[in-house]
C-alpha positions as CSV (number, residue, x, y, z in Angstrom):
1,M,20.9,-5.3,-3.7
2,F,22.8,-8.5,-3.4
3,D,24.8,-7.2,-0.4
4,K,21.5,-6.6,1.3
5,L,20.3,-10.1,0.4
6,E,23.4,-11.7,1.8
7,K,23.1,-9.7,5.1
8,L,19.4,-10.8,5.2
9,I,20.4,-14.4,4.8
10,T,22.9,-14.1,7.6
11,R,20.3,-12.5,9.9
12,Y,17.8,-15.2,8.9
13,E,20.2,-18.0,9.9
14,E,21.0,-16.2,13.1
15,I,17.3,-15.9,14.1
16,T,16.8,-19.6,13.2
17,N,19.5,-20.5,15.7
18,L,18.1,-18.1,18.4
19,L,14.6,-19.6,18.1
20,A,16.1,-23.0,19.2
21,D,17.8,-21.4,22.3
22,P,16.0,-22.4,25.5
23,M,16.6,-18.9,27.0
24,I,14.8,-17.3,24.1
25,I,12.0,-19.9,24.2
26,S,11.4,-19.1,27.9
27,N,11.1,-15.4,27.1
28,Q,7.7,-15.3,25.3
29,G,7.9,-11.7,24.3
30,K,11.3,-12.1,22.7
31,Y,10.4,-15.4,21.1
32,R,7.2,-13.9,19.6
33,E,9.3,-10.9,18.2
34,L,11.9,-13.1,16.7
35,S,9.3,-15.5,15.2
36,K,7.6,-12.6,13.5
37,E,10.9,-11.3,12.1
38,H,11.7,-14.9,10.9
39,S,8.4,-15.2,9.2
40,D,8.7,-11.8,7.5
41,K,12.1,-12.7,6.0
42,N,11.0,-16.2,5.0
43,E,9.6,-15.3,1.5
44,V,12.6,-13.2,0.4
45,V,15.0,-15.9,1.6
46,R,13.2,-18.6,-0.3
47,K,13.1,-16.4,-3.4
48,Y,16.9,-15.6,-3.1
49,Q,17.8,-19.2,-2.8
50,E,15.8,-19.9,-5.9
51,Y,17.6,-17.1,-7.7
52,K,21.0,-18.5,-6.7
53,K,20.1,-21.9,-8.0
54,V,18.9,-20.5,-11.4
55,K,22.1,-18.3,-11.5
56,T,24.3,-21.4,-11.1
57,D,22.3,-23.2,-13.8
58,S,22.8,-20.3,-16.2
59,E,26.5,-20.2,-15.6
60,N,26.7,-24.0,-16.2
61,L,24.7,-23.6,-19.4
62,K,26.9,-20.7,-20.6
63,H,30.0,-22.8,-20.0
64,L,28.4,-25.6,-22.0
65,V,27.5,-23.3,-24.9
66,D,31.1,-21.9,-25.0
67,T,32.9,-25.3,-24.8
68,E,30.5,-28.0,-26.2
69,L,31.8,-29.3,-29.5
70,D,28.6,-31.1,-30.5
71,A,26.5,-28.6,-32.5
72,E,23.1,-30.2,-31.5
73,M,24.0,-30.2,-27.8
74,R,25.2,-26.6,-28.0
75,E,22.0,-25.5,-29.7
76,L,19.9,-27.2,-27.0
77,A,22.0,-25.6,-24.3
78,S,21.6,-22.2,-26.0
79,V,17.8,-22.4,-26.0
80,E,17.8,-23.4,-22.3
81,L,20.2,-20.6,-21.5
82,T,17.9,-18.0,-23.0
83,E,15.0,-19.4,-20.9
84,T,17.1,-19.4,-17.8
85,I,18.2,-15.7,-18.3
86,T,14.6,-14.7,-18.7
87,K,13.7,-16.5,-15.5
88,L,16.7,-14.8,-13.8
89,T,15.5,-11.3,-14.9
90,R,12.0,-12.1,-13.5
91,L,13.4,-13.4,-10.2
92,E,15.6,-10.3,-9.8
93,E,12.5,-8.0,-10.3
94,E,10.6,-10.0,-7.7
95,L,13.5,-9.7,-5.3
96,K,13.6,-6.0,-5.7
97,L,9.9,-5.8,-4.7
98,L,10.4,-8.2,-1.8
99,L,13.4,-6.1,-0.5
100,I,11.1,-3.1,-0.2
101,L,10.8,-2.8,3.6
102,K,7.5,-4.3,4.6
103,D,5.5,-2.3,7.2
104,P,5.7,-4.6,10.3
105,N,2.2,-3.4,11.2
106,D,0.4,-4.5,8.0
107,D,-0.8,-7.8,9.5
108,K,-2.2,-6.2,12.6
109,D,-5.8,-5.3,13.7
110,C,-6.6,-1.6,13.4
111,I,-8.5,1.2,15.1
112,V,-10.4,3.5,12.8
113,E,-11.6,7.0,13.9
114,V,-14.0,8.9,11.7
115,R,-14.9,12.5,12.5
116,A,-17.3,14.9,10.9
117,G,-15.5,18.0,9.5
118,T,-16.9,21.1,7.8
119,G,-20.5,20.8,6.7
120,G,-22.7,20.6,9.9
121,D,-25.3,17.8,9.8
122,E,-24.4,16.8,6.3
123,A,-20.8,16.2,7.4
124,A,-22.1,14.0,10.2
125,L,-24.2,12.0,7.8
126,F,-21.2,11.6,5.6
127,A,-19.1,10.3,8.6
128,A,-21.9,7.7,9.1
129,D,-21.6,6.8,5.4
130,L,-17.8,6.2,5.8
131,Y,-18.4,4.2,8.9
132,R,-20.9,2.0,7.0
133,M,-18.5,1.8,4.1
134,Y,-15.6,0.5,6.2
135,T,-17.7,-2.0,8.2
136,R,-19.2,-3.4,5.0
137,Y,-15.7,-3.8,3.6
138,A,-14.7,-5.5,6.8
139,E,-17.7,-7.8,6.7
140,C,-16.7,-8.9,3.1
141,A,-13.1,-9.5,4.3
142,G,-14.3,-11.7,7.2
143,W,-13.1,-9.3,9.8
144,K,-14.7,-8.6,13.2
145,T,-16.0,-5.0,13.9
146,E,-16.1,-3.7,17.4
147,L,-17.6,-0.3,18.2
148,I,-15.5,1.6,20.8
149,D,-16.9,5.1,21.2
150,W,-19.3,7.4,19.3
151,N,-21.1,10.7,19.4
152,D,-24.2,10.7,17.2
153,T,-26.4,13.6,16.1
154,G,-29.7,11.9,16.5
155,L,-30.3,12.4,12.8
156,G,-28.5,9.3,11.7
157,G,-25.1,10.9,11.6
158,F,-21.9,10.8,13.7
159,K,-19.9,13.7,15.0
160,E,-17.3,11.0,15.6
161,V,-17.2,7.3,15.7
162,I,-14.3,5.0,16.7
163,F,-14.2,1.3,16.1
164,S,-11.7,-1.5,15.7
165,L,-11.4,-4.0,12.9
166,K,-10.0,-7.4,13.8
167,G,-8.5,-9.6,11.1
168,V,-5.2,-10.5,9.4
169,G,-4.1,-7.6,7.2
170,A,-6.7,-5.1,8.4
171,Y,-4.2,-2.3,9.0
172,G,-2.3,-3.1,5.8
173,A,-5.5,-2.7,3.8
174,L,-6.9,0.4,5.4
175,K,-3.8,2.4,6.3
176,Y,-4.1,4.4,3.1
177,E,-7.5,5.8,4.3
178,S,-6.1,8.3,6.7
179,G,-6.8,11.9,5.7
180,V,-9.6,14.2,4.7
181,H,-12.5,12.7,2.7
182,R,-14.7,15.2,0.8
183,V,-18.2,14.6,-0.3
184,Q,-20.2,16.6,-3.0
185,R,-23.9,15.9,-3.1
186,V,-27.4,17.4,-2.6
187,P,-28.3,17.2,1.1
188,E,-31.8,15.8,1.9
189,T,-32.6,19.2,3.6
190,E,-31.7,21.2,0.5
191,A,-34.9,22.4,-1.0
192,Q,-33.4,24.0,-4.2
193,G,-31.3,20.9,-5.2
194,R,-27.9,22.7,-4.8
195,V,-24.8,20.5,-4.4
196,H,-23.1,21.0,-1.1
197,T,-19.5,20.1,-0.2
198,S,-18.8,18.6,3.2
199,A,-15.9,16.7,4.7
200,A,-14.9,14.1,7.3
201,T,-11.5,13.0,8.6
202,V,-10.3,9.4,8.9
203,A,-7.5,8.1,11.0
204,V,-6.4,4.5,10.9
205,L,-4.1,3.2,13.7
206,P,-2.5,-0.2,14.2
207,E,-3.4,-2.0,17.4
208,V,-0.3,-2.7,19.4
209,E,0.6,-5.1,22.2
210,D,1.5,-4.0,25.7
211,V,5.2,-4.9,25.1
212,E,5.4,-2.4,22.2
213,V,4.4,0.6,24.2
214,E,5.3,1.2,27.8
215,I,2.9,3.4,29.7
216,N,3.6,4.7,33.2
217,P,0.4,4.2,35.3
218,A,1.2,7.5,37.1
219,D,0.8,9.3,33.8
220,L,-2.8,8.3,33.5
221,Q,-6.0,10.0,34.8
222,F,-9.1,7.8,34.8
223,D,-12.7,9.2,34.7
224,T,-15.9,7.3,34.5
225,Y,-19.3,8.5,33.3
226,R,-22.7,7.1,32.2
227,A,-22.8,5.6,28.8
228,G,-25.3,6.6,26.2
229,G,-27.1,4.6,23.5
230,K,-27.0,0.8,23.3
231,G,-25.6,-1.1,26.2
232,G,-28.2,-2.9,28.2
233,Q,-30.0,-2.3,31.5
234,N,-27.0,-0.4,33.0
235,V,-27.1,2.4,30.4
236,N,-27.6,5.8,32.1
237,K,-27.8,4.1,35.5
238,V,-24.2,3.0,36.2
239,E,-21.0,4.8,35.3
240,T,-19.6,2.1,33.0
241,A,-18.1,4.4,30.4
242,V,-14.4,5.2,30.8
243,R,-12.3,8.2,29.8
244,I,-8.5,8.1,30.1
245,T,-6.2,11.1,29.9
246,H,-2.5,10.6,29.2
247,K,-1.0,13.6,31.0
248,P,2.4,13.9,29.2
249,S,0.9,13.9,25.7
250,G,-2.6,15.3,26.5
251,I,-4.2,12.5,24.6
252,V,-7.7,11.7,25.7
253,V,-9.5,8.4,24.8
254,A,-12.8,7.0,25.8
255,C,-14.9,3.9,25.5
256,Q,-18.6,3.3,26.3
257,Q,-19.5,0.3,24.2
258,E,-19.2,-2.5,26.8
259,R,-21.5,-3.1,29.7
260,S,-18.7,-3.3,32.3
261,Q,-16.3,-0.6,33.3
262,F,-13.4,-3.1,33.2
263,Q,-14.0,-4.0,29.6
264,N,-14.4,-0.3,28.6
265,R,-11.1,0.4,30.4
266,E,-9.3,-2.4,28.5
267,R,-10.6,-1.1,25.1
268,A,-9.7,2.5,26.0
269,M,-6.1,1.4,26.9
270,K,-5.8,-0.4,23.5
271,M,-6.7,2.9,21.8
272,L,-4.3,4.9,23.9
273,R,-1.4,2.5,23.1
274,A,-2.3,2.8,19.4
275,K,-2.1,6.6,19.5
276,L,1.1,6.7,21.5
277,Y,2.6,4.1,19.1
278,E,1.6,6.3,16.1
279,I,3.4,9.3,17.7
280,R,6.5,7.3,18.3
281,I,6.6,6.0,14.7
282,Q,6.0,9.6,13.3
283,E,9.0,10.8,15.4
284,Q,11.2,8.0,14.2
285,T,10.4,8.7,10.5
286,A,10.4,12.6,10.9
287,D,13.7,13.0,9.1
288,I,12.7,10.8,6.2
289,T,9.4,12.5,5.9
290,A,11.1,15.9,5.8
291,Q,13.1,14.8,2.8
292,R,10.4,13.0,0.9
293,R,6.7,12.7,1.7
294,S,5.0,9.6,0.5
295,M,2.6,10.2,-2.3
296,V,0.2,7.5,-1.1
297,K,0.5,7.6,2.6
298,S,1.9,10.7,4.1
299,G,0.4,10.2,7.5
300,D,-0.9,13.8,7.6
301,R,-4.5,13.8,8.5
302,S,-5.0,17.3,7.1
303,D,-4.3,16.1,3.5
304,K,-7.4,16.0,1.3
305,I,-7.1,12.5,-0.2
306,R,-10.4,11.7,-1.8
307,T,-13.6,13.2,-3.2
308,Y,-16.9,11.4,-3.5
309,N,-19.1,13.2,-6.1
310,F,-22.6,11.7,-5.9
311,P,-24.3,13.6,-8.8
312,Q,-21.7,12.1,-11.2
313,N,-21.4,8.8,-9.3
314,R,-17.6,9.5,-9.3
315,M,-14.9,8.9,-6.8
316,T,-11.5,10.5,-7.2
317,D,-8.4,9.7,-5.2
318,H,-6.2,12.8,-5.5
319,R,-2.9,11.1,-4.4
320,I,-2.7,8.9,-7.4
321,G,-5.1,10.5,-9.9
322,L,-7.5,7.6,-9.7
323,T,-11.0,8.2,-10.9
324,L,-13.7,5.6,-10.8
325,Y,-17.4,5.9,-11.8
326,N,-18.9,3.3,-9.5
327,L,-19.3,5.4,-6.4
328,N,-22.5,3.6,-5.4
329,E,-20.6,0.4,-5.1
330,I,-17.6,1.9,-3.4
331,I,-19.7,3.6,-0.7
332,D,-21.4,0.2,-0.2
333,G,-18.0,-1.2,0.8
334,K,-16.5,-2.5,-2.4
335,L,-13.1,-1.0,-1.9
336,D,-10.9,-3.7,-3.3
337,D,-10.1,-1.9,-6.6
338,V,-9.2,1.3,-4.8
339,I,-7.0,-0.3,-2.2
340,E,-5.2,-2.4,-4.8
341,Q,-4.4,0.7,-6.9
342,L,-3.1,2.5,-3.8
343,R,-0.9,-0.6,-2.9
344,I,0.5,-0.7,-6.4
345,A,1.3,3.1,-6.4
346,D,2.9,2.8,-2.9
347,R,5.0,-0.2,-4.0
348,A,6.1,1.6,-7.2
349,E,7.1,4.7,-5.3
350,K,9.1,2.7,-2.7
351,L,10.8,0.9,-5.6
352,Q,11.7,4.2,-7.2
353,E,13.1,5.5,-3.9
354,S,15.1,2.3,-3.4
355,S,16.7,2.6,-6.8
356,E,17.6,6.2,-6.2
C-alpha cells in the first residue's frame, strides 16, 4: 500500500509542476484533464501527509519511552504513544479506502433510460413510476432534469423515456440503478385483485465531453421527423425531432424535446457519445469482469437487481440482500438510504478485492 502511496505522491508533484507549464495552460483540454486528476488525488495526498507526520511523532514518542530516565515523563510519553498508535491505525484504514480507485465518472451528469419490459400496460405504468422516482430524487438533490426522448402509451405510462440529470455527483449516485427492476402489485385494471409481476429496465450512462469520445461524422446518419407531445407551436408541423444512427455500432439515438432541430441534434449527440463511451469502458474492463463480477454494479442490464412489492410495502435489492419496508417513500424519490447501502457494499467489495 505504501509503495502505491509513494508513487501517487510522485505523480501528484509531477502534475503540480505540469499545471504551471505555459504549454499545458495553453492546451485547455489537457489542462482540464490534469486539473481533474490533481483534484482527485488531493484528498489521499493530504491524508498520507498527515499519516507520515503522525508516524514520525509515534517513533519519537517510542524513543522517548525507551530512553527517558524520568518515570513521570516516561509515563506521559507512554499514554501519548498509545493515543498516537490508535490514530495511526485509523489513518491507515482511511488510506486504504481512499486508495480504492475512484470512478472518474462519479462527479459527472448522467443520462437515464427507462424502458418497459414484460407486463404490457402495467410495465409501462411502472416505467413511469421509476421516471417519477428518479426525477423526485433529483429534485431533492438540487439537480436539473431534462427530458430527451419518450414514447408514451396514452394511459399515463411510458414504453420508454430518456432524460438527463445535471448536477455534481449525479452519475456517482445513480450508477447502481442499471438493471432490471421488478414490480409486484395489483393493476388498476385487475378486477379480481390478483397480484401481477411486471418489469422495466434502467440504464444509467455518464455524460461525456467531446474530447473523451471521437466520432467520425462520416459514420453518422441523420434523420428528422415531426415531434409528438409537448413542444410548442411547431409540434406536428415542422420536422424538429432528430434521429442519429451510428453506422459502425448500429446504435440509434433520438431527441424530440426541444423546439429547434439544432438543439435536438446537440442532445442526441450527447446521448450517442455516452453510449459509445459506455461500450469503450466495458471493453476495457472485460478481462476484469470475466474474472470477478461486481456484486453491486456488474453493468449487465439483464440482471434483476430489485423488486418493489406494493402489497407488503417492501423493496428488496437482491444484490446486497437489502430489504426495506418503506416502499411508498422510496417510490416517491427517497432513495438516500438505498444508495448509501449500495455505496457501502461497493466500497467493502473493492476493499476486499484490493486486499486479495
